[in-house]
N, C-alpha and C positions, 0 to 999 in steps of 0.2 A: 533786157538789153545787156546786162552785165554777163549773162551766160554766153552771148554770142562773142562778146569781147573776149572771154576767157578762151573760147574756142579758137579765135584767130590768134590769141597770144601762144597757145599750144602748137598751133600749125607752124608759126614762124619760128618757135623755139626748136621744134623738130627738124624743119627743113632748112633754117639758117638763110633763108631767102624770102623776101616779101612778094616778089613776083610769082614764085612758084606756090607760095602760101595762098595768095589771092586766086590763082587758078584752081587749086584744090578746093577752096571754099566756095567757088562759083562767084566770086565778088570781083569788082574792079579794084586795081591797086589803090586808088585813093580812098575808097571806102574802107578797105582793110586797115590802111595807114590811120585813118580817122578813129577806127575802133581801137587800135593800139594806143593812140594818143589819149583817148578818152579813159581807157583803164589805167594809163599812167597818172592821169589827173586824180582818178578815183583812189589809187593807192599812195599817191604822193611821192613817187619815185620813178626814175627812168628805168625802163626794163630792157632796153636793147641799145647797143652802140653799133655804128655802121663800121665795116672793115673793107678792105679791098676785096675780099671774097664774099661779102654779103652782109649779114648782121650776126651778132652774137649776144648772148645774155649778159647782162650786168650782174653785179653781186646781188642787187635787190631782185632781179629777174630770176636768179638761181634759187634764192629763198623762196619766192613765190611759186616756183614751178611745181613741187610736190603737192602743195595745196590746190593749185588749179587742176591737176591731174586728178586728185581724189574728188574734187567737186564735180567735174565734167563726168567722171566715171560714175559716181553715184547717181547723177541725173540720168545718164543713159540706162543705167541698171533699173531705175524707177520706171522709165518709159517702157523698157522690155517687159518689166513686171506687169504693167497696165495692158500691154499688147497681149500677154498671155492670159490675163483675166478675161479681156474682151473675147478671146477664142476659147475660154475654158481649157486651155492647154497648160495653165499653171495656176498658181495661187493657192488659196486654202479654203477648205470647206469645214465649217464648224457645225456639228450636229449635236443634238440632244436626243436621247432614246430612253423609253421606259425599259425595265429590265428584260421583259419577255420579248419585246421588239428587238432590242439590242442583241439578244442571244440567238433568236431563232430566225428573224425575218432580215434584219440588217445586213448579215454577212453575204447573203446571195445578192441583195441590191448593190452593195458595194462591189462585189465581183463584177457585176455588169458595168457599173459606172467607171471603176478604175481601169477597166479594160478599154474603154472609149476615151477616157482622160487620164492617162497614166501619170501626168506630171502634177496633178492637183494633190495636195497634201490634205489629209483628212484627219480631223479630231473629233472624238466621240466622247460625251459625257452622259452619264445615266442618272436617272431618278424617277420617282413616281410622277404621275400625270401632272399633279399640281406643281412639282418642282420643275418639270420641263417646260411647263407654261410660263413660269417666272423667269426661266432661263432666256426664253424667246422674248418676253416682254422687256428684260433688261438688256436685250441684245448680246448676251453672253454666248448664245449659239444663234446661227442663221435659220436653221430649220429644226423643229421638234417632231419626233416620231413617237406617237402615243395614241391613247384612246381619245375620241372625240370629246372636246371641251368647248365651252362657249365663252367668248370674250369679245367685246366690241372692237378691240384693237387687232385682233386676230382673224386670219382668213385660213382655211383649211383645205386640203385635197384628200379625198378619201382613198385610201390605198386598198385595203381589204377588209373583209369580216372575218374576225377570229372567234371560233365557235368553242364553247366549253364541251368536253366529250368525257365520258366516263371510262376509266382504264382500270384493269385488274391485272394481277400476276397470271400467268398462263395456266396455273393449276386451280384457279378459283371456281368456285361452283357455278358462277355466272356464265363461265365460257362454254359450258355444255350445251345451252340453248342460244348463247349469244345475246340475250336480252334480260332485262331486269326491270321491275316496278320500283317506284320510289319507296314504297313500304318496305320492300325487301333490301334496298340499299341503306334504309335507315337503321337496319339491324346490324349493319357492318360498321366497323371502326372507319370513320371518314377521315382522310388526310386532307388537311386544309393548308394553304400556303399564302404567305404574304398578307398580313393582317390589313395593311394599308392599301391593298389592291381592290379595284371594284370587282374583280373575279370573286374575291372572298365574300362580299356582301351579296353578289348574285347567288352564290351556292347556298348560303344560309337562308336567303329569301326564298328559294325554291323549296326548301323543306317546310319553312314556316307556312307558306301558302298552301302546302299539302296537308297541313295540320300535324306535322311531325316535329314535336317540340324538343324531345329528349334525344340527343345525339352523342355517340362516343366519338370524340375527335382527337386527333393528333395535329398540332399546328407547327408549321415550319416557316421559315422566312424566305425561301425561294423555291422555284419550280424544280429545279434539278434534284434538290434534297427530297421533295415530295415524291419525285418519280422513283428514287432509289428505295424509299420506304415502301412503295407499293410493289416494286420488284421483289423485296425481301418479305412480301406476304404479311405486312404489318397493317393493311387496310386497302381501301379503294379510294380513288380520287376523281374529281372533276378538274380537268386540266385543258389549257388552250390546245387546239388540235395542231397548231404549228410546232408545239413543243414536244409532241409525242410520236410524230410521223416515224422517225428512224427507229424508236423504241419498239413500235408496233411492227414494222416491216421486218425487224431483226428478230422478233418473237419474244423479246423481253417484257413486253406489255400486251395486253389484249384489249381491244376496243369493243365496249358493250353498249347495245342500243338501249336506251331508256324509253320505256313503252309509254309512260303517262306523264311525261314532262315536255314542256314547250322547249324549243331550241334556245339555248342561252348563248348570246354572242354580243360582241361589241365591235364598233367601227374602229379601226385603226387609221390614223390620219397624219399627214404631214402639215405641221403648223408653222405659220411665219407671220411677222407683223406686216400688215398691209400697207403701212406708211414708210417701210424702209424700202429703198430702190432695189429692185430685183437685179443682182448681179448675174453675169453670164454664167459663172460657176453654179450658183444656186439654180438658176433656170435649167441648166443642163441636167443637174441632179434630179429636179422635180420632173423633168421630161422622161428621164430614165424610169424613175419611179412610177410615173403615170402609165407608160407604155407597158410596164411589166405587169401592173395590175389590171390593165385592160386587156392583155392578150388572152389570158385564160382565167382570170379571178386571182384568188388569193394564192394559189399554188405558184404563180409565176414570179412571186417576190423571192424566190430562191430556185434558180433554174434546176439545181440538183434535187429539189423536192418534188418537182412535177410528177416524175414517175412514181415516187413514194406515195403521193396523194391519190393516184390512180389505183395503187395496190391497196390503199386503205378502204376503198370501195369494195374490193374483193374480200378483204379480211373478214367483213361482216358476214359473208357467205360460207366461210370455211371455219369459223370458231365454233 
């Protein structure tokens, strides 16, 4: 009720006339007068005095005026902010992403999202899967984009399957036939990345299961560094397909088929706490992510990568 009283106070102060203020507020004059009187009782001072031309502010009214303006203005801004949130036309989206997803898949997804919702501010934090899960659980981010993880407080939306593929430099011996067996790969220096990543363990397990125990390795802490080492002929590497698309299509790396190895992949998902109310902004983001993943599979997470993925299928035929 106090807010309505302040609105009436501001209207009378601006117009200097009770009748016109009541008309503007769609109130009867007695109702508006009663609200002004109630406000005066609340603050303990008379706010207006009558003159031959209408009413004017008292000294107390002049002192109160800027505070009333700020109060009403802030409330109206808050209401506008909530309207924008309901329509996903404003507000803030807090995302967490594992390094690979944040670097290679998220830019395309955000390109599509921000085109539809340009007034939404986006903040992205990165970390390993366990760190992203913790961010979601603590509500430090609204959505986490990472490999599939299980937790009773979490629900997930599968976005795409990210496959590990073998890449070499263009002059490597494997490029002549475009294929290699694990035993041959085991003779090469193997570029490994990110010790804390599940990709690291998948690669090591693949060789252990094939009975290959002794490996020459070079370990790095990120995918981009691993790619550069392969480009400089320091070894071969199993890397996420999403991370090598442009390097392969540009000719800096070559994709090699592994003849005697199962497909290594992991599901990339969007995580959120199931007990946290779904805001319109988060819902809009998840709808965009889901529509892109369903359109043509993993390629659609970045519209600019779609043609590149098609080219990757041809590369196998021409290396």
